[in-house]
Structures are given as C-alpha cells and as structure tokens.
N, C-alpha and C positions, 0 to 999 in steps of 0.2 A: 828678813825680820818678820815676825808674826804680828799681824794687825789684830789686836784683841777687841777692837771696836767693829770688826767685820761682822755684819748680821745677815750676809747673803744666805746662809744655810739655817738661819734661826726662824722658827715658825711665828707667824702673825696670829695672835689670839683674836677672838671675836669681841673681847671686852678689855678695857684698860685695867691693868693690874693694880693701879692705885685708886682710881676714882670710880671704876666700873662703868664709865661711859662707853658708848659704842660707835662714836663717829671720829673721823680723822685720826685713825690709829696708826702707829708705826712701832717697829721694833727698835728699842734703844738699849745701849749697854750702860751698866752701872758699876763703878769701881767700888769694891768693898775691901775691908782688911783681909778677907779670905781670898779674894780674886775678883775677876770680872764676870758679871752675869748679864743675861739678856732678858728683857721683859717687854711686853707690849704696853705702850702708854699712849694716851690721847694727847692731842696738841696742847690742851690746857695744862695738863700735868707736866709736859715737857717745858712749856714756857714758864710755869711757876716753879720749876725744879722740885716738883712734888714726887717723891719716890714712895713706892709701896712699903709698908711696914712688914718686915719678915723676921722670923726667928732665925737663930744661928743655924739650926738644922736645915731650914728651908734655903737659906743663903748657900750653905755648903752644897746642897742638892742642885741648886740652880747654877752654881759655878761649875760643878762637874758636868752638868748638861751642856753648858756653853762650851766647855772644852771639847765635848763630843761634836758639837756643831762645827767647831774650828778644826777638828781632826788632830787635836793635840792632847797631851796628858797634863796633869796638875803641875808637874815639875817644869814643863815647857811654858806653861802659863806664868808660873812664878818667875822664871828667867826673863820672859818678855816684859812682865810688869816691872821688874827691877830695872831693866834697860830704860823703860819709859820714865821711871822715877829719877834715874841717875842723869838724865839729860839736863 
C-alpha cells in the first residue's frame, strides 16, 4: 500500500509556506479534493492547523509534484486516497 503521507523524498523549504516563518520547519502533507500535496510548514502553523492559501492551479501542480516525490502517478494516488477514505 502506498503511504501518501511519506515525506522522505520531499524537499524542505527555507520558509513556512503559510506563515513565512523560518524556524522549526518540517515537511507536512495536506489532503485536498484533488489529492495529497506536501508543503514546508513551521511548528506554529502545524499546531494551529493553519494551511497555506493556494489556487486550484497551484494545488494541482503541488499534487503532481508530490506524486513525483512518491514515484507514483495521479491514478495511483487516487486509488491510495480512496483506500484511505474507505477504511
């Protein structure tokens, strides 16, 4: 089974994608209606569940990029997400 929350191959940015802070950063996954994406967030944003505001176009781009990090395609991501939802 594919772990859509695996961030092993996802890059860590130098700033938080939501707040623009620079300390205590980590790569996190976010579930969207389009699929799962990865973003660098600071601890404050993670704790406050504050996600970055993104356009549909940007979300689509980031979901495809996360697929690349996982070594899967969009269909495989959709199947894995469906399995998680159906549990």
